[in-house]
Structures are given as C-alpha cells and as structure tokens.
KEFIGU-805633 format. One record per residue (C-alpha): x, y, z; residue number from 1; chain; residue in one letter. Coordinates in steps of 0.001 Angstrom, whole numbers, plus 500000, padded with zeros to 6 digits. Example, Ala and Ser with C-alpha at 12.3 -4.5 7.8 and 13.67 -1.06 7.14 Angstrom:
// residues 2
r X: 512300 | Y: 495500 | Z: 507800 | num: 1 | cadena: A | residuo: A
r X: 513670 | Y: 498940 | Z: 507140 | num: 2 | cadena: A | residuo: S
***
This chain:
// residues 120
r X: 348066 | Y: 546727 | Z: 342280 | num: 1 | cadena: A | residuo: M
r X: 345318 | Y: 545845 | Z: 339765 | num: 2 | cadena: A | residuo: H
r X: 346602 | Y: 542315 | Z: 339016 | num: 3 | cadena: A | residuo: R
r X: 346652 | Y: 542736 | Z: 335233 | num: 4 | cadena: A | residuo: V
r X: 349382 | Y: 541952 | Z: 332735 | num: 5 | cadena: A | residuo: T
r X: 351094 | Y: 544374 | Z: 330390 | num: 6 | cadena: A | residuo: L
r X: 349488 | Y: 542487 | Z: 327496 | num: 7 | cadena: A | residuo: E
r X: 346023 | Y: 543141 | Z: 328946 | num: 8 | cadena: A | residuo: Q
r X: 346762 | Y: 546834 | Z: 329453 | num: 9 | cadena: A | residuo: I
r X: 347968 | Y: 547136 | Z: 325859 | num: 10 | cadena: A | residuo: L
r X: 344855 | Y: 545320 | Z: 324605 | num: 11 | cadena: A | residuo: E
r X: 342535 | Y: 547630 | Z: 326557 | num: 12 | cadena: A | residuo: W
r X: 344476 | Y: 550765 | Z: 325557 | num: 13 | cadena: A | residuo: N
r X: 345092 | Y: 550758 | Z: 321799 | num: 14 | cadena: A | residuo: P
r X: 346229 | Y: 554399 | Z: 322014 | num: 15 | cadena: A | residuo: Q
r X: 349476 | Y: 553231 | Z: 323676 | num: 16 | cadena: A | residuo: I
r X: 352029 | Y: 552935 | Z: 320898 | num: 17 | cadena: A | residuo: T
r X: 355102 | Y: 552571 | Z: 323109 | num: 18 | cadena: A | residuo: N
r X: 354537 | Y: 550699 | Z: 326403 | num: 19 | cadena: A | residuo: P
r X: 357723 | Y: 552238 | Z: 327833 | num: 20 | cadena: A | residuo: D
r X: 356350 | Y: 555788 | Z: 327692 | num: 21 | cadena: A | residuo: I
r X: 353428 | Y: 557149 | Z: 329691 | num: 22 | cadena: A | residuo: I
r X: 352714 | Y: 560861 | Z: 329375 | num: 23 | cadena: A | residuo: H
r X: 351539 | Y: 563069 | Z: 332265 | num: 24 | cadena: A | residuo: P
r X: 347753 | Y: 563195 | Z: 332330 | num: 25 | cadena: A | residuo: G
r X: 347384 | Y: 560167 | Z: 330054 | num: 26 | cadena: A | residuo: Q
r X: 344418 | Y: 557998 | Z: 331057 | num: 27 | cadena: A | residuo: R
r X: 345001 | Y: 554268 | Z: 331046 | num: 28 | cadena: A | residuo: I
r X: 342307 | Y: 551622 | Z: 331394 | num: 29 | cadena: A | residuo: R
r X: 343272 | Y: 548873 | Z: 333870 | num: 30 | cadena: A | residuo: V
r X: 340136 | Y: 546776 | Z: 333420 | num: 31 | cadena: A | residuo: A
r X: 338107 | Y: 545695 | Z: 330387 | num: 32 | cadena: A | residuo: P
r X: 335320 | Y: 548006 | Z: 329312 | num: 33 | cadena: A | residuo: E
r X: 331979 | Y: 546778 | Z: 330581 | num: 34 | cadena: A | residuo: R
r X: 329027 | Y: 547590 | Z: 328359 | num: 35 | cadena: A | residuo: H
r X: 326524 | Y: 545128 | Z: 329793 | num: 36 | cadena: A | residuo: A
r X: 324527 | Y: 545575 | Z: 332952 | num: 37 | cadena: A | residuo: A
r X: 324673 | Y: 541803 | Z: 333487 | num: 38 | cadena: A | residuo: F
r X: 327549 | Y: 539462 | Z: 334231 | num: 39 | cadena: A | residuo: E
r X: 328525 | Y: 537427 | Z: 331146 | num: 40 | cadena: A | residuo: P
r X: 328410 | Y: 533644 | Z: 331450 | num: 41 | cadena: A | residuo: F
r X: 331753 | Y: 532646 | Z: 332997 | num: 42 | cadena: A | residuo: P
r X: 331652 | Y: 529062 | Z: 331658 | num: 43 | cadena: A | residuo: G
r X: 330555 | Y: 525848 | Z: 333358 | num: 44 | cadena: A | residuo: A
r X: 334091 | Y: 525133 | Z: 334652 | num: 45 | cadena: A | residuo: D
r X: 333836 | Y: 528276 | Z: 336809 | num: 46 | cadena: A | residuo: F
r X: 331317 | Y: 526611 | Z: 339123 | num: 47 | cadena: A | residuo: F
r X: 333404 | Y: 524397 | Z: 341433 | num: 48 | cadena: A | residuo: Q
r X: 334044 | Y: 524394 | Z: 345174 | num: 49 | cadena: A | residuo: S
r X: 337557 | Y: 525779 | Z: 344685 | num: 50 | cadena: A | residuo: S
r X: 336202 | Y: 529000 | Z: 343136 | num: 51 | cadena: A | residuo: V
r X: 335566 | Y: 532094 | Z: 345236 | num: 52 | cadena: A | residuo: T
r X: 334193 | Y: 535148 | Z: 343440 | num: 53 | cadena: A | residuo: S
r X: 331691 | Y: 537959 | Z: 344062 | num: 54 | cadena: A | residuo: P
r X: 329966 | Y: 536719 | Z: 340890 | num: 55 | cadena: A | residuo: I
r X: 328820 | Y: 533637 | Z: 342817 | num: 56 | cadena: A | residuo: I
r X: 327388 | Y: 535764 | Z: 345614 | num: 57 | cadena: A | residuo: E
r X: 325590 | Y: 538030 | Z: 343116 | num: 58 | cadena: A | residuo: A
r X: 324163 | Y: 534925 | Z: 341431 | num: 59 | cadena: A | residuo: M
r X: 322925 | Y: 533690 | Z: 344809 | num: 60 | cadena: A | residuo: G
r X: 321071 | Y: 536912 | Z: 345528 | num: 61 | cadena: A | residuo: F
r X: 319421 | Y: 536718 | Z: 342088 | num: 62 | cadena: A | residuo: R
r X: 318350 | Y: 533136 | Z: 342820 | num: 63 | cadena: A | residuo: L
r X: 316802 | Y: 534316 | Z: 346093 | num: 64 | cadena: A | residuo: I
r X: 314983 | Y: 537110 | Z: 344222 | num: 65 | cadena: A | residuo: A
r X: 313622 | Y: 534500 | Z: 341794 | num: 66 | cadena: A | residuo: E
r X: 312293 | Y: 532355 | Z: 344658 | num: 67 | cadena: A | residuo: G
r X: 314849 | Y: 529600 | Z: 344096 | num: 68 | cadena: A | residuo: C
r X: 316773 | Y: 529745 | Z: 347375 | num: 69 | cadena: A | residuo: S
r X: 318102 | Y: 526588 | Z: 348977 | num: 70 | cadena: A | residuo: E
r X: 320368 | Y: 528649 | Z: 351269 | num: 71 | cadena: A | residuo: Y
r X: 320325 | Y: 528189 | Z: 355045 | num: 72 | cadena: A | residuo: A
r X: 322137 | Y: 531477 | Z: 355748 | num: 73 | cadena: A | residuo: D
r X: 322241 | Y: 533199 | Z: 352376 | num: 74 | cadena: A | residuo: G
r X: 324815 | Y: 533078 | Z: 349590 | num: 75 | cadena: A | residuo: P
r X: 328485 | Y: 533923 | Z: 349848 | num: 76 | cadena: A | residuo: D
r X: 331312 | Y: 534168 | Z: 347356 | num: 77 | cadena: A | residuo: S
r X: 332393 | Y: 530505 | Z: 347378 | num: 78 | cadena: A | residuo: Q
r X: 330559 | Y: 527971 | Z: 345188 | num: 79 | cadena: A | residuo: W
r X: 328742 | Y: 525484 | Z: 347398 | num: 80 | cadena: A | residuo: S
r X: 326207 | Y: 522685 | Z: 347377 | num: 81 | cadena: A | residuo: E
r X: 323540 | Y: 525236 | Z: 348375 | num: 82 | cadena: A | residuo: A
r X: 324409 | Y: 527220 | Z: 345226 | num: 83 | cadena: A | residuo: D
r X: 324096 | Y: 524078 | Z: 343116 | num: 84 | cadena: A | residuo: R
r X: 320723 | Y: 523141 | Z: 344651 | num: 85 | cadena: A | residuo: R
r X: 319430 | Y: 526709 | Z: 344282 | num: 86 | cadena: A | residuo: S
r X: 320533 | Y: 526855 | Z: 340662 | num: 87 | cadena: A | residuo: Y
r X: 318923 | Y: 523463 | Z: 339969 | num: 88 | cadena: A | residuo: A
r X: 315694 | Y: 524928 | Z: 341324 | num: 89 | cadena: A | residuo: H
r X: 316112 | Y: 527862 | Z: 338876 | num: 90 | cadena: A | residuo: W
r X: 316718 | Y: 525479 | Z: 335972 | num: 91 | cadena: A | residuo: Q
r X: 313576 | Y: 523521 | Z: 336884 | num: 92 | cadena: A | residuo: E
r X: 311608 | Y: 526789 | Z: 337115 | num: 93 | cadena: A | residuo: K
r X: 312705 | Y: 527505 | Z: 333530 | num: 94 | cadena: A | residuo: L
r X: 311380 | Y: 524108 | Z: 332444 | num: 95 | cadena: A | residuo: G
r X: 314674 | Y: 522216 | Z: 332263 | num: 96 | cadena: A | residuo: F
r X: 314801 | Y: 518633 | Z: 333545 | num: 97 | cadena: A | residuo: S
r X: 317217 | Y: 515713 | Z: 333904 | num: 98 | cadena: A | residuo: G
r X: 320844 | Y: 516596 | Z: 333197 | num: 99 | cadena: A | residuo: Q
r X: 319745 | Y: 520051 | Z: 332043 | num: 100 | cadena: A | residuo: D
r X: 318660 | Y: 520757 | Z: 335645 | num: 101 | cadena: A | residuo: A
r X: 321782 | Y: 519510 | Z: 337416 | num: 102 | cadena: A | residuo: D
r X: 322489 | Y: 522825 | Z: 339169 | num: 103 | cadena: A | residuo: G
r X: 325540 | Y: 523676 | Z: 337077 | num: 104 | cadena: A | residuo: I
r X: 324835 | Y: 526930 | Z: 335234 | num: 105 | cadena: A | residuo: P
r X: 324653 | Y: 526811 | Z: 331471 | num: 106 | cadena: A | residuo: G
r X: 324653 | Y: 529764 | Z: 329091 | num: 107 | cadena: A | residuo: R
r X: 320877 | Y: 529784 | Z: 328414 | num: 108 | cadena: A | residuo: K
r X: 319778 | Y: 529657 | Z: 332050 | num: 109 | cadena: A | residuo: S
r X: 322542 | Y: 532078 | Z: 333131 | num: 110 | cadena: A | residuo: W
r X: 321501 | Y: 534694 | Z: 330593 | num: 111 | cadena: A | residuo: E
r X: 317907 | Y: 534480 | Z: 331789 | num: 112 | cadena: A | residuo: R
r X: 318921 | Y: 534930 | Z: 335445 | num: 113 | cadena: A | residuo: L
r X: 320318 | Y: 538449 | Z: 334784 | num: 114 | cadena: A | residuo: H
r X: 323118 | Y: 538418 | Z: 337343 | num: 115 | cadena: A | residuo: V
r X: 324190 | Y: 542056 | Z: 337738 | num: 116 | cadena: A | residuo: P
r X: 327692 | Y: 542950 | Z: 336511 | num: 117 | cadena: A | residuo: A
r X: 330276 | Y: 542578 | Z: 339247 | num: 118 | cadena: A | residuo: V
r X: 333615 | Y: 544364 | Z: 339283 | num: 119 | cadena: A | residuo: F
r X: 336215 | Y: 542135 | Z: 340925 | num: 120 | cadena: A | residuo: E
***
C-alpha cells in the first residue's frame, strides 16, 4: 500500500526488534521522518524527461514565485524543457553563467530556491 520495503520500515522503526511480531496499538512509521520544511536536493540525475514527481511541480511553482517562469501553461509533475528554461533563468538570477546556468538544478541553486517539502 505504501510502496516501501521491509528494510526501510525496519530502518525507520528502530523499536521493532522482531519484524514478525506487531503488537496491537503499536505505531509504525511507513515514511522517513521529515524535519525540513524544504525538499532536499534530489540529485542532478533526477531531472530528466522520464521523471514524473510532485517535487518537479512544486519546484515550478517556486520558479514562478521567483519571477523565473518560462511556462506557457504552468508547471506539472513531469520534467520538461519549460522546467529547464525556467531553472536556467533562476540560475542566471543567482549570478551563475555558462555551464553553471544550464537549467539542470545543482545543490547550491536548489537550496536557495526553497522548494517546499512534498510528500509523495
């Protein structure tokens, strides 16, 4: 139902000593604990046309809020050329140029964009 592995559940729930026994009323975490208000940098390989994620849509709305929109109809959850162009505009706004403003998010520019945490 939550698309997580037993190994992940055990990692997120150190109180479980025997994975074969769950007690009535026991609370089990089925997602990692999120302490940050912002989405952590997912890595440059995340940003490709084959990726669909609400993180991409949230990033797009932040780019619009920063005045860096290159969207015709607004962002959606699939990485697109409009996302790349919008992000390049953001990188240029931060003072990056050349290959550092290619539209592929890097850690420094991502952390400054403050994309709100998304729960997939």
